[in-house]
Backbone bond lengths (Angstrom), bond angles and torsions (degrees), N, CA, C in turn:
res aa  C-N    CA-C-N  psi(-1)  N-CA   C-N-CA  omega(-1)  CA-C   N-CA-C  phi
1 T - - - 1.446 - - 1.517 114.59 -
2 L 1.355 116.11 -37.62 1.463 118.52 177.27 1.466 112.02 -66.65
3 S 1.313 120.68 -35.29 1.465 124.18 -178.54 1.515 109.01 -70.12
4 S 1.380 117.15 -43.67 1.464 120.52 -179.29 1.486 109.68 -67.52
5 S 1.330 118.56 -38.83 1.487 121.09 -179.62 1.558 108.95 -64.55
6 S 1.348 116.34 -41.73 1.442 120.05 179.70 1.522 111.66 -64.97
7 A 1.295 115.57 -44.51 1.520 119.19 -179.60 1.586 110.10 -65.01
8 A 1.312 116.02 -41.59 1.497 120.66 -177.51 1.527 105.76 -67.14
9 S 1.313 121.19 -38.40 1.450 121.47 -179.02 1.523 112.79 -69.27
10 D 1.401 110.50 -31.40 1.485 114.09 174.47 1.543 112.94 -64.60
11 V 1.348 115.56 -37.74 1.453 121.30 172.32 1.518 114.57 -63.11
12 Y 1.301 109.92 -41.43 1.528 118.37 177.88 1.540 111.53 -55.88
13 K 1.363 115.83 -49.17 1.465 117.60 -176.17 1.526 111.16 -68.58
14 R 1.281 119.95 -23.22 1.507 123.24 -178.15 1.579 109.51 -77.26
15 Q 1.333 114.29 -30.25 1.516 119.21 177.82 1.507 110.90 53.61
16 F 1.304 121.67 59.59 1.440 120.98 177.67 1.531 113.02 -61.70
17 N 1.354 115.67 -50.24 1.444 120.60 172.57 1.497 107.40 -161.43
18 I 1.325 119.44 -178.43 1.471 122.03 -174.44 1.504 110.95 -65.45
19 W 1.374 117.22 -32.31 1.493 118.69 -177.81 1.540 114.10 -72.52
20 S 1.281 109.45 -34.44 1.511 114.00 178.11 1.515 108.05 -71.02
21 L 1.344 118.95 -35.86 1.441 123.17 177.08 1.442 111.00 -63.36
22 L 1.313 121.74 -47.64 1.506 127.58 179.44 1.563 106.93 -64.08
23 G 1.310 118.25 -43.34 1.422 119.32 -179.91 1.557 113.86 -64.17
24 A 1.343 114.90 -37.25 1.454 120.73 178.84 1.537 109.66 -65.70
25 R 1.365 116.01 -42.72 1.431 119.07 -178.93 1.484 110.79 -66.59
26 F 1.358 118.12 -34.38 1.453 124.33 176.17 1.544 111.40 -57.91
27 I 1.366 114.43 -47.80 1.481 121.50 -177.04 1.441 111.06 -65.15
28 V 1.467 114.10 -39.17 1.484 117.40 -178.81 1.529 108.14 -65.43
29 G 1.313 117.64 -37.97 1.498 119.68 177.27 1.426 115.25 -63.18
30 I 1.434 117.07 -38.11 1.445 119.29 174.49 1.478 111.93 -67.54
31 A 1.336 117.24 -39.15 1.505 121.39 177.24 1.535 114.01 -60.06
32 A 1.358 115.97 -25.94 1.463 120.18 -178.88 1.537 110.97 -64.78
33 A 1.370 119.27 -8.61 1.436 123.89 175.64 1.506 110.36 -59.76
34 N 1.290 120.19 -18.18 1.490 118.76 -178.18 1.531 112.24 -60.93
35 Y 1.364 115.86 -16.92 1.425 120.67 175.81 1.538 112.69 -57.51
36 V 1.324 114.52 -34.38 1.482 120.91 -177.99 1.571 111.20 -70.09
37 P 1.275 121.57 -57.31 1.506 115.99 177.30 1.521 112.93 -62.33
38 A 1.311 116.33 -31.05 1.483 119.27 178.72 1.498 110.74 -61.14
39 G 1.373 113.88 -46.84 1.422 119.58 -177.94 1.573 110.28 -67.19
40 A 1.362 115.99 -38.40 1.437 120.60 178.03 1.524 112.02 -62.17
41 Y 1.381 111.26 -43.47 1.493 114.80 -179.97 1.578 113.00 -62.62
42 L 1.359 112.05 -44.05 1.513 117.55 179.00 1.489 111.16 -58.64
43 S 1.387 112.83 -37.85 1.463 120.46 -178.28 1.489 112.58 -63.02
44 D 1.410 114.02 -44.53 1.463 120.75 -177.77 1.475 111.45 -78.53
45 A 1.269 120.59 -26.35 1.510 121.36 -175.42 1.429 113.17 -92.55
46 T 1.318 122.58 4.10 1.439 124.82 179.89 1.504 110.77 -122.04
47 S 1.336 117.61 148.70 1.419 122.22 172.30 1.530 111.85 -75.01
48 E 1.315 119.40 164.33 1.455 121.62 -179.32 1.528 112.47 -62.60
49 S 1.339 115.57 -31.84 1.524 119.82 -176.70 1.534 111.54 -75.02
50 Q 1.339 119.21 -26.88 1.492 120.78 -178.49 1.462 110.23 -104.12
51 R 1.366 121.33 -8.64 1.432 121.26 -171.63 1.522 113.05 -60.28
52 T 1.325 116.84 -45.36 1.529 116.89 -175.24 1.478 111.96 -62.75
53 Q 1.330 119.23 -35.86 1.437 120.49 178.60 1.545 110.99 -68.62
54 V 1.314 117.16 -39.50 1.455 121.27 179.75 1.530 108.38 -68.49
55 M 1.286 118.04 -43.93 1.528 122.23 177.04 1.528 108.24 -59.35
56 A 1.322 118.90 -38.89 1.459 123.64 -178.58 1.522 106.45 -62.81
57 L 1.226 117.90 -45.32 1.505 118.40 178.65 1.524 114.19 -65.05
58 N 1.373 116.70 -38.09 1.443 121.62 174.59 1.503 110.20 -65.65
59 S 1.284 116.90 -41.19 1.509 120.50 179.56 1.548 107.85 -68.47
60 A 1.360 118.33 -38.49 1.465 118.82 177.71 1.525 111.95 -57.82
61 A 1.316 117.91 -44.21 1.426 121.00 -177.64 1.572 108.40 -65.20
62 T 1.324 118.16 -39.51 1.418 122.29 -178.93 1.514 111.06 -67.12
63 V 1.331 117.54 -50.90 1.440 122.83 -176.57 1.521 112.61 -63.86
64 I 1.367 114.96 -41.67 1.461 118.67 178.42 1.527 111.28 -64.93
65 G 1.307 115.06 -35.64 1.415 120.62 178.60 1.488 111.04 -64.99
66 F 1.316 116.52 -43.25 1.478 121.88 179.21 1.503 110.13 -61.78
67 I 1.366 116.59 -39.65 1.443 120.47 -173.54 1.562 110.92 -82.53
68 C 1.300 115.69 -36.22 1.442 117.24 -176.28 1.565 113.89 -69.75
69 G 1.412 112.91 -21.97 1.384 114.62 179.45 1.572 113.06 -61.12
70 P 1.294 118.70 -51.69 1.491 117.61 178.17 1.537 111.13 -68.30
71 S 1.316 121.43 -33.53 1.468 122.05 178.02 1.507 110.12 -68.73
72 F 1.278 118.51 -22.42 1.470 123.92 178.04 1.561 110.53 -58.77
73 S 1.253 116.52 -26.91 1.502 121.22 -179.52 1.541 112.11 -61.61
74 L 1.393 117.76 -22.81 1.394 121.27 175.69 1.542 110.60 -59.00
75 L 1.306 115.80 -42.83 1.449 120.41 -178.92 1.530 112.15 -77.95
76 T 1.324 114.88 -44.34 1.497 121.53 -172.47 1.512 108.82 -69.25
77 S 1.306 118.80 -21.35 1.488 117.17 179.93 1.498 112.09 -81.50
78 L 1.351 120.02 -2.66 1.441 118.03 -178.77 1.592 107.49 -79.85
79 K 1.299 113.66 138.94 1.436 121.17 -175.07 1.518 110.35 -67.40
80 E 1.368 117.40 -24.35 1.435 116.97 -179.48 1.533 116.66 -70.83
81 L 1.359 113.36 -11.38 1.450 120.95 177.22 1.496 116.22 -99.55
82 E 1.269 115.99 9.16 1.506 120.79 177.21 1.551 107.73 -94.97
83 F 1.291 116.54 127.62 1.447 121.76 179.61 1.503 109.32 -162.15
84 H 1.317 119.80 172.66 1.443 125.41 179.78 1.561 109.46 -121.22
85 I 1.318 116.92 144.83 1.436 122.85 166.47 1.519 107.38 -128.81
86 G 1.368 116.20 100.57 1.391 119.06 -173.60 1.474 109.42 72.02
87 R 1.358 114.28 -128.29 1.495 118.23 178.09 1.471 111.39 -97.55
88 V 1.373 119.52 3.93 1.454 122.74 178.68 1.552 110.76 -90.89
89 K 1.314 115.60 122.87 1.479 121.05 179.80 1.541 111.20 -99.79
90 F 1.319 112.51 127.81 1.527 117.22 175.84 1.529 107.91 -104.47
91 N 1.358 113.10 121.42 1.492 120.42 177.71 1.546 106.03 -153.97
92 A 1.380 116.38 -167.27 1.399 121.79 -174.11 1.561 110.99 -68.10
93 N 1.262 116.98 -21.62 1.552 121.39 179.06 1.578 109.58 -84.55
94 T 1.323 118.96 -35.10 1.445 122.21 -169.57 1.539 114.20 -101.25
95 W 1.379 116.94 -19.21 1.472 121.54 177.76 1.543 113.78 -55.71
96 P 1.345 121.38 -44.60 1.447 119.96 -175.80 1.545 108.59 -60.38
97 G 1.249 121.95 -43.89 1.446 123.48 -179.81 1.563 109.33 -63.55
98 S 1.337 118.04 -40.70 1.451 121.43 177.15 1.526 112.59 -59.66
99 S 1.366 116.35 -41.78 1.410 122.87 179.71 1.510 111.37 -67.87
100 L 1.281 118.17 -41.41 1.470 120.76 179.43 1.522 110.49 -67.56
101 S 1.301 118.65 -38.21 1.487 121.33 -175.39 1.569 107.18 -71.23
102 L 1.339 118.82 -23.92 1.456 121.11 178.20 1.528 114.12 -88.67
103 A 1.407 113.68 -29.03 1.464 119.87 -174.31 1.515 114.42 -78.61
104 H 1.262 102.18 -14.77 1.536 104.29 -168.11 1.622 122.46 -63.60
105 I 32.624 124.82 143.57 1.196 99.26 -41.66 1.504 114.28 141.18
106 G 0.994 132.90 155.04 1.525 123.75 -174.43 1.434 112.13 -88.23
107 K 1.307 119.13 178.05 1.453 123.22 -172.49 1.543 108.49 -116.84
108 T 1.344 114.33 133.09 1.429 117.65 177.09 1.589 103.08 -135.23
109 K 1.311 113.84 169.72 1.508 118.69 178.79 1.561 107.88 -68.96
110 M 1.344 116.29 137.01 1.471 120.28 176.26 1.436 110.81 -63.29
111 P 1.381 119.58 126.77 1.458 123.01 177.55 1.503 109.70 -80.68
112 V 1.369 116.11 81.14 1.499 119.05 -172.13 1.510 115.58 -59.08
113 I 1.334 117.57 -38.81 1.449 122.69 -176.78 1.520 108.88 -69.22
114 G 1.324 118.17 -42.09 1.464 121.44 179.00 1.567 109.86 -65.45
115 V 1.346 119.10 -39.63 1.411 121.69 179.45 1.524 109.15 -65.02
116 L 1.333 116.69 -46.60 1.462 120.84 176.65 1.534 114.26 -54.85
117 A 1.313 111.67 -42.47 1.486 118.27 178.92 1.526 111.61 -59.55
118 C 1.375 115.34 -44.86 1.392 120.90 177.71 1.508 113.37 -65.26
119 L 1.326 118.10 -41.74 1.504 122.18 173.26 1.483 111.38 -56.72
120 F 1.367 119.07 -42.15 1.477 123.85 -179.05 1.493 108.01 -65.23
121 F 1.368 119.25 -40.75 1.420 121.75 -176.92 1.513 108.03 -67.09
122 S 1.341 119.56 -45.80 1.491 119.20 177.64 1.440 111.62 -56.42
123 F 1.320 119.00 -41.67 1.458 122.42 -178.22 1.563 111.19 -64.97
124 S 1.377 113.69 -44.89 1.412 118.26 -174.22 1.557 113.25 -73.23
125 F 1.309 112.32 -40.60 1.510 118.98 179.63 1.536 108.37 -64.88
126 T 1.308 122.06 -42.12 1.423 125.67 179.71 1.541 111.52 -70.31
127 A 1.335 113.25 -31.07 1.516 115.42 176.68 1.517 110.90 -65.14
128 A 1.320 117.37 -44.47 1.470 120.27 179.97 1.522 111.21 -58.91
129 F 1.398 115.38 -49.41 1.448 119.88 -174.58 1.585 107.93 -67.68
130 T 1.288 117.65 -38.30 1.448 122.72 -177.71 1.518 111.90 -64.92
131 V 1.256 116.86 -37.72 1.430 119.34 -179.41 1.533 110.88 -71.03
132 F 1.312 116.59 -39.67 1.473 121.98 175.68 1.527 107.71 -60.71
133 E 1.317 116.27 -45.62 1.484 122.89 -176.52 1.605 108.73 -64.24
134 T 1.394 116.14 -36.53 1.411 117.14 -172.21 1.532 111.84 -81.63
135 I 1.364 116.28 -47.94 1.507 117.77 -171.11 1.511 111.99 -111.74
136 G 1.416 115.87 -0.50 1.456 116.09 178.19 1.451 114.57 -55.47
137 P 1.337 121.66 -48.32 1.529 121.26 178.53 1.489 111.00 -64.23
138 L 1.278 120.04 -33.46 1.509 122.62 179.79 1.483 107.87 -68.23
139 Y 1.348 116.38 -43.40 1.448 122.29 -179.29 1.500 112.54 -61.99
140 T 1.327 115.40 -49.61 1.474 117.64 -177.94 1.529 112.88 -68.60
141 E 1.406 117.82 -33.10 1.376 120.22 174.94 1.546 112.10 -63.55
142 A 1.293 115.52 -41.87 1.510 118.03 -178.98 1.542 110.47 -75.94
143 A 1.369 118.05 -35.09 1.432 117.27 -171.96 1.531 111.26 -91.80
144 F 1.390 118.35 -33.83 1.429 118.83 -175.51 1.506 113.72 -121.90
145 K 1.349 116.49 3.62 1.490 122.40 -178.94 1.516 111.69 62.42
146 W 1.299 119.99 35.69 1.423 123.23 178.04 1.530 109.97 -79.40
147 N 1.298 115.35 149.55 1.459 119.04 178.78 1.515 110.22 -107.16
148 V 1.374 116.75 -169.77 1.461 122.22 -177.73 1.530 109.42 -60.21
149 H 1.305 117.73 -44.29 1.479 120.18 -175.91 1.506 110.62 -67.37
150 T 1.369 118.63 -36.74 1.425 117.05 -179.09 1.523 112.85 -73.42
151 N 1.332 115.46 -34.99 1.454 119.33 174.56 1.550 112.54 -67.41
152 S 1.331 114.45 -34.20 1.494 117.69 178.36 1.523 110.01 -65.44
153 I 1.368 116.42 -39.42 1.401 119.86 177.51 1.534 112.27 -67.64
154 M 1.398 115.56 -30.26 1.480 116.63 175.07 1.507 109.75 -67.68
155 F 1.311 120.29 -42.05 1.455 120.31 -178.01 1.517 110.61 -68.27
156 M 1.348 118.72 -31.30 1.453 119.03 174.06 1.429 110.55 -65.12
157 G 1.399 117.82 -42.51 1.449 118.29 177.63 1.468 113.74 -61.73
158 I 1.394 115.21 -35.10 1.472 116.47 178.74 1.496 111.84 -68.42
159 S 1.358 119.19 -33.09 1.464 122.78 177.57 1.539 111.28 -63.50
160 V 1.390 113.08 -44.97 1.446 116.77 177.51 1.548 112.18 -61.79
161 L 1.388 113.62 -43.71 1.463 119.22 176.70 1.457 114.21 -55.75
162 C 1.351 116.54 -44.24 1.448 119.44 -178.07 1.497 110.59 -69.61
163 L 1.322 118.36 -37.28 1.447 119.86 176.91 1.513 114.03 -60.97
164 V 1.341 114.41 -43.61 1.447 121.40 177.24 1.551 109.91 -63.26
165 A 1.305 115.71 -40.96 1.470 117.98 -177.68 1.569 109.03 -68.01
166 L 1.311 118.13 -34.92 1.446 119.07 176.60 1.472 114.46 -67.72
167 V 1.404 114.79 -37.02 1.451 119.47 177.43 1.584 108.69 -64.31
168 L 1.266 117.62 -43.08 1.484 122.88 -179.63 1.474 110.47 -68.66
169 L 1.339 119.33 -26.70 1.458 121.99 176.32 1.508 114.43 -57.79
170 R 1.326 115.36 -32.33 1.478 118.26 178.67 1.508 113.53 -63.18
171 A 1.410 117.43 -33.09 1.416 121.58 173.82 1.502 113.99 -71.05
172 L 1.323 117.54 -39.26 1.427 124.04 179.14 1.528 111.88 -62.67
173 L 1.384 116.75 -34.26 1.465 122.60 -179.04 1.500 111.90 -62.91
174 Y 1.285 117.64 -20.08 1.506 121.34 178.66 1.481 111.58 -82.84
175 C 1.362 116.76 -17.78 1.459 121.33 -173.25 1.502 112.26 -107.57
176 F 1.331 120.71 -33.21 1.412 124.83 -171.98 1.530 111.89 -128.72
177 S 1.308 114.29 157.03 1.448 119.91 177.29 1.487 112.23 -78.26
178 D 1.367 114.94 159.84 1.460 118.05 178.35 1.562 114.75 -56.12
179 R 1.362 109.68 -38.40 1.502 118.08 -175.66 1.560 107.89 -63.41
180 L 1.302 114.29 -47.45 1.459 115.96 -177.17 1.508 114.34 -70.73
181 L 1.276 118.89 -31.10 1.426 125.11 170.56 1.469 113.72 -64.47
182 L 1.286 116.17 -41.03 1.480 121.49 -179.70 1.590 108.24 -63.41
183 L 1.345 115.76 -43.14 1.438 116.56 179.94 1.559 110.79 -70.83
184 L 1.352 115.94 -31.79 1.485 118.87 178.46 1.543 108.96 -64.39
185 F 1.330 115.67 -44.60 1.447 117.10 -175.52 1.573 110.46 -75.17
186 A 1.285 115.19 -29.71 1.490 115.95 170.78 1.477 114.48 -64.17
187 A 1.353 117.25 -36.29 1.381 123.63 175.09 1.536 112.47 -66.39
188 S 1.405 115.88 -34.24 1.415 121.74 177.53 1.598 109.38 -62.55
189 I 1.275 118.33 -42.87 1.413 123.91 -178.88 1.627 109.51 -63.69
190 I 1.344 111.55 -43.63 1.431 118.20 -178.20 1.608 109.08 -64.56
191 I 1.337 119.13 -39.23 1.395 121.59 175.49 1.531 112.88 -61.19
192 G 1.319 113.11 -45.93 1.516 118.58 -179.84 1.539 110.59 -60.59
193 L 1.261 117.09 -45.18 1.499 122.37 -175.66 1.523 108.50 -68.87
194 T 1.382 114.47 -37.82 1.495 118.71 178.60 1.493 111.87 -62.17
195 S 1.312 116.10 -37.99 1.521 116.30 179.94 1.468 112.45 -63.90
196 L 1.336 120.68 -18.37 1.452 122.48 179.92 1.476 113.00 -88.39
197 V 1.325 119.41 -20.08 1.427 121.18 -175.93 1.563 114.96 -118.87
198 L 1.401 114.55 -6.00 1.408 116.57 -175.57 1.481 111.40 -78.74
199 W 1.357 120.77 -30.31 1.453 120.52 -174.08 1.502 113.35 -103.77
200 Q 1.301 119.33 16.26 1.451 123.30 173.40 1.519 110.14 -154.38
201 H 1.267 117.01 161.50 1.411 121.78 174.66 1.527 108.83 -78.23
202 P 1.335 122.80 120.73 1.407 124.94 -176.64 1.465 117.11 -58.81
203 F 1.354 115.00 -25.82 1.495 122.19 -177.66 1.480 113.50 -97.13
204 S 1.398 117.75 17.77 1.495 119.11 178.71 1.536 107.70 -104.01
205 P 1.349 112.84 114.25 1.497 117.70 177.98 1.491 112.16 -68.95
206 G 1.327 113.21 140.81 1.487 118.90 178.33 1.489 115.24 83.07
207 H 1.339 119.31 3.24 1.475 121.24 176.43 1.489 108.79 -106.06
208 Y 1.351 117.82 131.59 1.369 123.59 -176.26 1.592 110.51 -132.97
209 V 1.327 114.07 158.00 1.470 117.65 177.22 1.523 111.82 -75.09
210 H 1.339 115.53 167.80 1.460 120.57 174.97 1.556 110.24 -89.40
211 Y 1.278 115.75 172.46 1.469 124.05 -175.47 1.571 111.08 -50.78
212 P 1.328 118.93 -49.33 1.518 119.05 -175.11 1.525 110.46 -61.01
213 S 1.321 120.31 -44.22 1.390 122.24 178.57 1.580 113.61 -60.44
214 W 1.334 111.50 -43.48 1.493 117.98 -179.50 1.480 109.27 -61.10
215 F 1.404 118.43 -49.99 1.476 119.77 -178.28 1.478 112.57 -66.29
216 V 1.317 117.99 -32.91 1.497 117.30 175.61 1.567 110.95 -63.49
217 A 1.338 114.96 -40.76 1.396 120.11 -178.64 1.537 111.14 -68.44
218 V 1.327 118.96 -41.89 1.458 119.09 175.41 1.477 114.95 -63.74
219 F 1.338 116.34 -37.63 1.464 118.94 177.59 1.518 114.73 -66.50
220 F 1.273 115.32 -52.06 1.501 119.74 -175.03 1.578 112.09 -69.67
221 V 1.308 114.12 -36.77 1.545 115.47 179.73 1.501 107.96 -74.68
222 S 1.298 121.67 -39.25 1.503 122.58 -179.32 1.508 107.10 -63.02
223 V 1.301 118.35 -54.09 1.504 121.35 -176.66 1.575 108.32 -60.72
224 G 1.368 113.61 -47.87 1.491 116.39 177.88 1.530 115.65 -53.97
225 Y 1.276 114.44 -47.15 1.487 122.41 177.86 1.472 115.04 -61.58
226 A 1.357 115.51 -54.32 1.487 120.22 -175.28 1.534 111.82 -61.48
227 D 1.344 115.93 -49.76 1.418 121.49 -178.68 1.551 113.90 -76.57
228 G 1.323 114.95 -36.94 1.400 122.07 -178.80 1.596 112.25 -64.26
229 M 1.271 117.65 -41.82 1.462 122.04 176.53 1.537 112.52 -65.91
230 A 1.306 113.19 -36.87 1.502 117.31 -179.86 1.492 110.64 -68.39
231 V 1.381 119.64 -43.57 1.392 123.23 179.45 1.550 107.77 -70.23
232 L 1.280 120.78 -38.60 1.410 126.42 -175.97 1.488 108.65 -57.09
233 L 1.383 115.36 -54.94 1.422 117.28 -177.86 1.558 115.66 -61.02
234 S 1.322 113.72 -34.18 1.437 118.50 179.80 1.576 107.55 -69.91
235 L 1.314 115.11 -49.55 1.505 117.02 -177.40 1.571 109.74 -62.73
236 F 1.265 117.98 -34.97 1.489 124.43 178.61 1.547 110.38 -57.83
237 S 1.317 112.35 -50.55 1.459 118.01 -177.51 1.542 109.44 -67.75
238 K 1.394 119.33 -32.51 1.421 118.85 177.56 1.473 112.47 -71.68
239 I 1.320 118.00 -35.74 1.431 121.05 178.89 1.562 110.64 -62.67
240 L 1.366 118.16 -34.50 1.410 127.57 177.69 1.446 114.33 -97.33
241 E 1.306 119.35 28.69 1.477 128.27 -172.60 1.585 108.43 -49.62
242 F 1.342 115.08 -45.65 1.489 120.75 -174.04 1.492 114.61 -106.70
243 H 1.318 114.95 27.04 1.390 121.56 176.30 1.574 112.31 -127.22
244 E 1.333 117.93 168.73 1.474 119.26 177.33 1.521 108.46 -73.19
245 R 1.323 113.53 109.48 1.424 119.62 -171.23 1.537 112.89 -86.01
246 G 1.357 119.98 -21.92 1.396 121.72 -179.56 1.484 117.27 -56.56
247 L 1.364 114.74 -46.20 1.426 123.96 178.92 1.513 109.87 -66.01
248 M 1.430 114.89 -47.85 1.431 117.92 -174.52 1.580 112.08 -68.20
249 I 1.328 118.35 -34.05 1.444 121.41 176.13 1.557 105.85 -64.76
250 G 1.287 119.19 -33.95 1.428 122.25 177.19 1.533 109.51 -61.53
251 W 1.279 115.84 -43.23 1.506 116.68 174.35 1.471 114.09 -63.59
252 L 1.313 118.93 -40.25 1.438 124.38 171.74 1.555 111.72 -52.60
253 S 1.310 113.22 -48.61 1.443 116.90 -179.93 1.534 113.79 -67.92
254 T 1.324 113.18 -33.78 1.519 122.08 179.58 1.562 107.27 -63.51
255 S 1.275 117.78 -43.28 1.496 120.88 -178.77 1.527 110.38 -62.26
256 G 1.353 115.99 -40.46 1.439 116.76 176.42 1.556 111.84 -69.43
257 S 1.296 115.63 -38.27 1.465 119.49 179.66 1.561 111.24 -68.05
258 L 1.306 117.58 -31.83 1.476 120.75 172.50 1.442 110.90 -65.36
259 S 1.347 116.36 -40.88 1.523 116.16 175.81 1.480 112.99 -63.03
260 R 1.383 117.99 -36.37 1.443 120.85 -177.23 1.541 108.64 -74.75
261 M 1.250 118.87 -18.73 1.514 121.60 173.35 1.552 110.21 -80.18
262 I 1.287 120.28 -42.14 1.479 121.94 -170.13 1.532 110.54 -85.47
263 F 1.326 121.16 -45.11 1.433 121.26 -170.42 1.515 114.02 -73.24
264 P 1.300 124.54 -27.19 1.440 118.56 171.47 1.525 114.25 -62.23
265 V 1.350 116.03 -37.83 1.453 122.43 174.67 1.494 109.44 -66.18
266 I 1.280 122.69 -45.02 1.444 124.19 178.02 1.531 110.57 -62.46
267 A 1.308 117.69 -48.15 1.503 123.67 179.04 1.540 111.70 -57.42
268 G 1.340 113.43 -52.62 1.458 117.25 -175.57 1.540 113.79 -68.48
269 Y 1.381 118.89 -31.36 1.388 121.87 178.22 1.561 114.34 -74.56
270 T 1.319 115.04 -40.44 1.436 122.66 -174.74 1.551 115.02 -83.29
271 F 1.235 114.17 -17.23 1.579 121.37 -172.14 1.550 109.80 -55.90
272 K 1.381 115.39 -42.28 1.470 117.36 -174.54 1.570 111.78 -76.67
273 H 1.374 113.32 -19.16 1.465 118.10 179.97 1.557 109.95 -89.43
274 G 1.249 119.27 -25.72 1.468 122.40 -179.81 1.518 106.89 -179.60
275 P 1.368 119.49 111.83 1.448 122.40 -169.96 1.569 113.48 -61.86
276 S 1.400 115.11 -16.64 1.485 114.89 -178.30 1.526 113.37 -109.13
277 I 1.359 115.19 13.49 1.443 118.44 -177.32 1.575 108.21 -65.50
278 A 1.304 117.13 -48.43 1.475 122.75 178.10 1.533 110.44 -57.46
279 F 1.352 119.67 -43.31 1.380 120.90 177.18 1.524 113.42 -63.50
280 F 1.317 114.24 -35.17 1.512 116.53 177.66 1.502 110.45 -68.06
281 V 1.352 119.41 -39.53 1.422 121.88 -179.89 1.502 109.06 -64.31
282 C 1.311 118.27 -40.90 1.540 121.44 178.97 1.485 108.64 -66.72
283 L 1.317 121.87 -36.56 1.462 125.19 178.35 1.492 106.50 -64.65
284 L 1.255 119.40 -42.80 1.518 121.23 179.49 1.503 110.93 -59.40
285 F 1.326 115.90 -49.80 1.490 121.02 -178.61 1.551 111.10 -61.39
286 N 1.326 115.05 -38.07 1.518 119.00 -174.94 1.481 107.08 -74.74
287 V 1.322 120.08 -37.97 1.463 120.63 -178.41 1.609 109.65 -68.85
288 L 1.285 115.42 -43.16 1.501 118.76 175.04 1.455 112.03 -60.95
289 T 1.351 119.51 -38.90 1.459 119.70 179.66 1.497 110.46 -70.00
290 F 1.267 118.28 -37.83 1.508 124.70 174.54 1.532 111.52 -60.26
291 V 1.335 117.76 -44.28 1.406 118.68 177.63 1.500 112.48 -66.54
292 F 1.328 117.16 -43.18 1.441 121.24 175.41 1.561 113.87 -58.07
293 A 1.310 112.86 -38.43 1.489 118.32 179.58 1.527 110.21 -67.39
294 L 1.345 115.71 -38.58 1.449 118.43 -179.74 1.537 111.33 -66.00
295 A 1.375 114.03 -38.56 1.509 120.06 176.78 1.488 110.36 -67.66
296 S 1.323 122.83 -25.51 1.456 121.68 -177.00 1.512 108.07 -115.06
297 L 1.261 119.06 37.78 1.428 122.39 -173.33 1.551 111.34 -59.31
298 K 1.295 117.17 -41.05 1.454 123.91 -176.72 1.469 113.54 -62.84
299 Q 1.389 115.90 -23.47 1.423 119.26 -177.72 1.534 111.17 -87.44
300 L 1.357 113.68 -12.16 1.518 115.57 -178.66 1.530 108.08 -91.07
301 T 1.226 121.16 57.20 1.459 124.96 -177.45 1.538 108.01 -130.66
302 P 1.354 120.34 147.86 1.473 121.61 176.73 1.566 110.53 -58.16
303 A 1.276 115.84 141.12 1.478 121.43 178.98 1.479 109.69 -64.41
304 K 1.351 115.11 151.13 1.490 123.65 172.88 1.413 110.06 -123.65
305 K 1.307 116.52 131.84 1.479 122.26 -177.43 1.500 109.56 -69.40
306 S 1.302 115.18 130.23 1.499 118.85 177.15 1.537 110.98 -67.07
307 S 1.341 108.20 134.39 1.536 114.98 179.94 1.509 110.18 -72.95
308 S 1.255 121.73 132.08 1.423 124.71 173.81 1.424 115.82 -86.34
309 K 1.346 116.99 135.68 1.407 119.65 -174.26 1.562 106.72 -92.48
């Protein structure tokens, strides 16, 4: 997967034509499947006591990577970094591809309800972050007249915020259970999304929130997503302690990937009709997932091996 991602990114930076660009992005997306075996390996190679901290570090690397990509445009937009090597041109459009090409047990009954709750959390958490990633720059440009540099600084700030949140998560793990923390971070995302739709009609085009509401949303959604995904992956592996986790972690990743496919389309299409429609849809999904999790709270517990008589 790393080799195919590197090769596809090399094609991306060369930009032969639009079809080669789309094909390269498709291959990079397929190569992202390495997250599944990596998560399964970490799950099998760690004990239950250390798994949450290891998963938090894994999630930190993933989240920071997601956020640093958009913020990287602050550097690549500099004229000083534009140059040619042979027929290959390095500029703000081709640098991302260049960077990617270089960077590259016993049996118990399956807890179906708990697994479903985790899949819903993965879908909802990813939806919230994906919508911010997709229309966040468009929103700030329309609402606050921010430009590319200002938005890049915002994404850099988000990456630092997520890193700090993941560091503080290690302290919270000593005081609270994974289940309680998952609900706490889910509530954080709900608070952030609510701040974007509470003070305006989500279906009113041309109406935007003020600075305080926007920064509240960015803070709570960023912290909720970064820490929530780390705790979710750990709890999911603990629920499936005595089952084959590789396949099931694949389903968890698939639910997030499905969200990343659907919500950019929703966000892009609805933005012109109402800038907060996509945020409202995300809020609805996260609230429903939170309610479902509360109803199935007993299933969101680490598995215990049945004692043999």
